[in-house]
C-alpha positions in Angstrom: 5.1 -12.9 -58.3 4.8 -9.3 -56.1 7.1 -8.4 -53.6 6.5 -5.8 -51.2 9.9 -3.8 -52.2 9.0 -0.8 -49.6 8.2 -3.3 -46.5 11.9 -4.9 -47.8 13.4 -1.5 -48.4 11.9 -0.9 -44.5 13.3 -4.0 -43.1 16.6 -3.6 -44.7 17.6 -0.4 -43.9 17.0 -1.0 -40.2 19.8 -3.3 -40.6 21.8 -1.2 -42.1 21.6 -2.8 -45.4 21.1 -2.1 -49.7 18.6 -2.8 -51.2 19.2 -3.6 -55.0 16.7 -4.4 -57.6 16.2 -5.5 -61.1 13.2 -2.8 -62.4 13.4 -4.2 -65.7 10.2 -5.9 -66.1 8.2 -2.7 -65.0 11.1 0.0 -66.1 10.8 3.4 -64.4 8.0 4.3 -66.1 5.6 2.1 -64.5 7.4 1.8 -60.9 9.8 4.0 -59.9 12.3 2.3 -57.4 13.7 5.3 -55.6 10.1 6.3 -54.4 10.1 3.4 -53.1 12.8 2.9 -50.7 15.0 1.1 -53.6 18.8 2.5 -53.3 20.5 0.7 -56.6 18.1 0.2 -59.2 19.3 -1.9 -62.5 17.7 -2.9 -66.1 18.1 -4.7 -68.7 18.7 -2.4 -71.8 18.2 -5.1 -74.0 14.4 -5.5 -73.2 11.7 -2.2 -73.2 14.4 0.7 -74.0 15.6 -0.4 -77.5 12.1 -2.4 -78.1 13.6 -3.9 -81.3 15.7 -6.7 -79.4 18.7 -5.2 -80.7 21.2 -3.4 -78.5 23.2 -4.4 -75.9 23.1 -2.3 -72.7 22.6 -2.0 -68.7 21.5 0.3 -66.8 21.5 1.5 -63.6 20.5 4.3 -61.0 20.9 5.3 -57.7 19.6 7.1 -54.8 21.2 10.4 -53.3 22.8 8.7 -50.9 24.3 6.1 -53.5 25.7 7.9 -55.7 28.4 8.6 -54.8 29.4 4.9 -54.1 28.3 4.0 -58.1 30.4 6.8 -59.6 32.9 5.9 -57.9 32.4 2.5 -59.0 32.0 3.3 -62.5 35.0 5.4 -62.8 37.2 2.5 -61.3 35.3 -0.3 -63.7 35.4 2.2 -67.2 32.7 -0.2 -69.0 31.8 1.5 -71.2 28.9 0.7 -74.1 29.4 0.9 -77.6 27.9 3.9 -80.1 25.3 2.2 -81.3 24.0 0.8 -79.0 23.9 4.3 -77.0 22.4 5.6 -80.4 19.5 2.7 -80.4 18.7 3.2 -76.9 18.0 7.3 -77.4 15.9 5.8 -80.3 14.3 3.8 -78.2 13.6 5.9 -75.4 11.5 8.2 -78.1 8.4 5.7 -77.9 9.4 3.6 -74.9 5.9 4.7 -73.2 3.9 4.5 -76.2 5.1 0.6 -76.6 5.2 -0.5 -72.8 1.5 0.4 -72.9 0.5 -0.9 -75.6 2.8 -4.6 -74.6 0.8 -4.0 -70.7 -2.8 -3.8 -72.1 -1.9 -6.1 -74.6 -0.6 -8.7 -71.9 -3.2 -8.0 -69.9 -6.0 -9.5 -72.9 -4.5 -12.2 -73.7 -3.3 -13.6 -69.9 -7.2 -13.0 -69.3 -7.8 -14.7 -72.6 -6.1 -17.8 -71.0 -7.6 -17.3 -68.2 -10.6 -18.6 -70.0 -8.4 -21.4 -71.5 -9.7 -25.3 -70.3 -5.7 -26.1 -70.7 -4.8 -23.6 -68.5 -4.5 -23.9 -64.6 -3.5 -20.5 -63.6 -1.7 -17.7 -65.1 0.8 -15.9 -63.3 0.0 -12.1 -63.8 -0.4 -9.0 -61.3 -2.7 -7.5 -63.1 -5.4 -10.4 -63.1 -7.3 -9.3 -59.4 -7.6 -12.8 -58.0 -3.5 -12.9 -58.3 -2.0 -12.9 -55.1 0.1 -10.2 -55.8 -2.6 -8.5 -57.3 -3.3 -5.6 -54.2 1.1 -5.0 -53.9 0.7 -4.1 -57.5 -2.2 -1.7 -57.6 -0.7 -0.1 -54.7 2.9 0.2 -56.1 2.9 -0.3 -59.4 1.5 2.3 -62.2 0.7 -0.7 -65.4 2.2 -3.8 -65.9 4.4 -5.4 -68.5 4.1 -7.9 -71.7 5.4 -10.3 -69.8 4.1 -13.1 -66.9 3.6 -16.5 -66.8 0.9 -19.3 -67.6 0.8 -23.1 -65.9 -1.0 -25.5 -68.1 -2.8 -28.5 -66.7 -0.7 -31.7 -67.3 0.3 -32.6 -70.2 3.0 -35.2 -71.7 6.2 -33.9 -73.1 5.2 -34.9 -76.5 2.1 -32.4 -76.5 4.2 -30.2 -74.6 7.0 -30.0 -77.6 3.8 -30.2 -80.0 2.4 -26.8 -78.7 6.0 -25.0 -78.8 7.6 -26.9 -81.8 4.5 -25.4 -84.3 3.9 -22.0 -83.2 4.6 -20.2 -86.1 4.4 -16.2 -84.2 5.8 -16.7 -80.5 9.5 -17.5 -81.1 11.4 -19.2 -78.2 14.1 -17.1 -76.2 15.3 -15.9 -73.1 14.9 -12.5 -74.2 11.8 -10.0 -74.0 11.0 -6.7 -74.6 11.0 -6.3 -78.2 7.9 -6.4 -80.5 8.2 -9.6 -81.2 5.6 -12.3 -78.8 8.2 -15.2 -77.0 7.8 -18.2 -75.4 9.5 -20.2 -73.5 9.0 -23.3 -70.7 10.8 -22.6 -67.5 11.1 -24.6 -64.5 13.2 -22.7 -61.0 12.9 -26.4 -59.0 16.9 -25.8 -58.2 17.0 -22.4 -57.9 14.5 -21.6 -55.8 15.3 -21.7 -51.6 12.5 -19.6 -50.5 9.9 -21.4 -51.4 9.1 -24.8 -53.2 7.9 -25.0 -57.0 5.0 -27.0 -57.2 2.9 -25.1 -59.8 0.7 -28.3 -61.0 1.6 -28.3 -64.3 4.1 -27.3 -67.3 4.9 -23.4 -66.4 5.6 -21.4 -69.3 6.7 -17.4 -69.9 5.1 -15.0 -72.3 5.9 -12.0 -73.6 3.0 -10.3 -75.6 4.8 -8.0 -78.9 3.1 -5.6 -80.7 1.5 -8.4 -82.9 -2.4 -8.4 -84.0 -3.6 -10.7 -80.7 -6.4 -12.3 -82.8 -3.3 -13.2 -84.5 -1.7 -14.5 -81.7 -4.9 -16.0 -80.3 -5.3 -18.3 -83.9 -1.5 -19.3 -82.9 -1.6 -20.2 -79.7 -5.4 -22.3 -80.7 -3.4 -24.3 -83.2 -1.0 -25.4 -80.8 -3.8 -26.3 -78.0 -4.9 -28.2 -80.9 -1.7 -29.6 -81.5 -1.5 -30.9 -77.8 -5.0 -32.8 -78.0 -4.4 -34.5 -80.9 -1.5 -36.0 -79.5 -3.4 -36.7 -76.2 
């Protein structure tokens, strides 16, 4: 779901507020947070910065107004990232732009593929022209990453389990941003407050990695065949 970040920032600044944004999905390469009005931007370095799901690192940046407070906070808490994590983060930066382009292109291609599947009710990807957030994404972002959601048509719990448990190329895990493709079911009902979550079917979060897209499709097609077999 795309948020109108410049509008949020304008409303908050008019009331003396500070705008903090998690920019992990797009990274600064696809969304420049401070140019869009964000005061403090945080990012999980465990995702696209690494590219290998092999480091523990967090990032935060600030605009000129808020940098002194950020610097004081850093000095008071004295967080020290591990040297190996720093090394891996610096190494990942060298290929981050190339990897993001591939993740974005493959992710959008797979989202379009999902849209054409009869088992799918809706695909949640702002790069799709019919997505509710497409106009905001096109205005404020220069691309998309490989993470998006898929809403399946209603199926039994057993059928969904058969789909997920038999996947060979898609791992199941909460992290993402590495070279491997991942999937995990999600249900934000218990923590969603601004609107009601009524997707119409099981919701799956996919991260499209750097495997051959045809291999990924074959893996998913076999999964949908298992769904049909369970009924």
